[in-house]
C-alpha positions in Angstrom: 93.3 144.1 104.4 93.2 141.1 106.7 94.1 137.6 105.6 91.0 135.5 104.8 89.8 133.2 107.6 89.4 129.5 107.0 86.8 127.9 109.2 85.7 124.4 109.8 82.3 123.5 111.2 80.5 120.2 111.5 77.3 119.7 109.5 74.3 118.1 111.2 73.7 114.4 110.3 70.7 115.5 108.3 72.7 118.1 106.3 75.5 115.6 105.7 73.4 112.6 104.8 73.4 113.0 101.1 77.2 113.4 100.9 78.1 110.8 103.5 75.8 108.3 101.8 77.8 108.8 98.6 81.1 108.4 100.4 80.0 105.3 102.1 78.8 103.9 98.7 82.2 104.7 97.3 83.8 103.0 100.3 81.9 99.8 99.6 83.2 99.8 96.0 86.7 100.4 97.3 86.4 97.6 99.9 85.1 95.2 97.2 88.2 96.1 95.1 90.6 95.6 98.0 89.0 92.2 98.8 90.2 91.0 95.5 93.9 91.8 96.3 96.1 89.4 98.0 95.7 89.4 101.8 97.8 92.1 103.4 98.7 93.9 100.2 98.4 97.7 100.4 96.8 99.6 97.6 95.1 102.8 96.6 91.9 103.1 94.6 89.9 106.1 93.3 86.1 105.6 93.0 83.9 107.9 90.9 80.2 107.6 91.4 77.9 108.7 88.5 74.2 109.1 88.0 72.2 108.7 84.9 70.3 111.8 83.7 68.3 112.7 80.6 71.5 114.2 79.3 73.8 111.2 80.0 75.8 110.0 82.9 77.2 112.7 85.2 79.9 112.4 87.9 78.7 112.9 91.5 82.1 112.8 93.0 85.4 111.0 93.3 86.9 109.7 96.5 90.3 108.0 97.1 90.8 105.2 99.5 94.0 103.7 100.8 94.4 100.3 102.4 97.7 99.8 104.4 99.5 96.6 104.3 98.1 94.2 106.9 94.9 96.2 107.3 91.4 95.2 106.2 89.6 98.6 106.5 90.5 101.3 103.9 91.1 104.9 104.8 89.5 107.8 103.0 92.2 109.9 101.5 92.0 113.6 102.5 89.8 112.9 105.5 90.2 115.5 108.3 91.3 114.3 111.7 88.5 114.4 114.3 87.8 118.0 115.1 85.3 119.8 117.2 83.0 122.5 115.8 85.0 125.6 114.8 88.2 123.5 115.2 
């Protein structure tokens, strides 16, 4: 039996929009948190976005962000490096 293949392919912007919108919303929450830290201080924050339903609040996802010392823009933890389709 052959080993399983692990493939990476890029979704179209239309396919990705619901997820990327959530990640960008979480990034805005993370940035607001980092803006309250002393200038230049590094930190890590995990943001969970939820949605209200008839059955209560449900988690939509959790994303981690890291801000390096001296930087102003956080980095998404676990983000893949830029790759080409099938990369």
